[in-house]
C-alpha positions in Angstrom: 20.2 -6.6 29.7 20.4 -9.8 27.6 16.6 -10.3 27.6 16.0 -6.6 26.7 18.2 -7.0 23.6 16.4 -10.2 22.7 13.0 -8.5 23.0 14.1 -5.6 20.8 15.5 -7.9 18.2 12.3 -9.9 18.2 10.2 -6.8 17.8 12.3 -5.6 14.9 12.1 -9.0 13.2 8.3 -9.1 13.6 8.0 -5.6 12.2 10.0 -6.5 9.2 8.1 -9.7 8.7 4.7 -7.9 9.0 5.7 -5.3 6.5 6.8 -8.0 4.0 3.7 -10.0 4.5 1.4 -7.2 3.4 1.6 -5.5 0.1 0.2 -2.0 -0.6 -2.3 -2.0 -3.5 -0.6 -1.4 -6.8 -0.6 -2.9 -10.2 -3.4 -3.6 -12.8 -5.3 -6.2 -10.8 -5.7 -4.0 -7.6 -7.3 -0.6 -7.4 -8.5 2.0 -4.9 -11.1 4.7 -5.7 -12.5 7.6 -3.7 -15.9 6.6 -2.3 -17.3 9.6 -0.6 -16.2 11.9 2.2 -13.2 10.5 4.0 -13.4 7.0 2.5 -12.1 5.0 -0.4 -13.1 1.7 -1.9 -10.3 -0.9 -2.3 -10.7 -3.8 -4.7 -8.4 -6.8 -5.4 -8.7 -10.3 -6.8 -8.6 -13.1 -4.2 -6.6 -16.3 -4.4 -9.8 -17.9 -5.7 -10.1 -15.4 -8.5 -13.1 -13.5 -7.1 -13.1 -9.7 -6.7 -12.9 -8.6 -3.1 -14.1 -5.1 -2.2 -13.6 -3.3 1.2 -13.7 0.3 2.4 -10.9 2.2 4.1 -10.3 5.8 5.4 -8.5 8.1 3.0 -5.4 8.2 5.2 -5.2 4.4 5.4 -3.5 2.1 2.8 -5.4 -0.8 1.2 -3.5 -3.9 2.3 -3.5 -7.3 0.8 -1.9 -10.4 2.4 -2.1 -13.1 -0.3 -0.5 -15.8 1.8 -3.3 -15.6 4.4 -5.9 -14.3 2.0 -6.5 -11.1 4.1 -7.7 -7.8 2.7 -7.6 -5.0 5.4 -6.9 -1.3 5.9 -3.4 -0.2 7.0 -2.5 2.1 9.8 -2.5 5.9 9.2 1.0 7.1 8.5 2.5 3.6 8.9 1.0 1.8 5.8 0.6 -2.0 5.9 2.4 -3.2 9.1 
């Protein structure tokens, strides 16, 4: 029972940390535009100041993790976990 509670607590802590590590695109320096049927183009400035461009499905969020310099698509319905 004790190990089950520890496992659940660890899972919750990792879920919260993951959601805080990724930011959904917003603000003047980050954009997302429709790029055809079922896709959108995500753009954001990297830590080095360059413009990073990647493509996601329409139902996925454009996710940016500035600490690890990651630019990925989120999970449908869950956002950037």
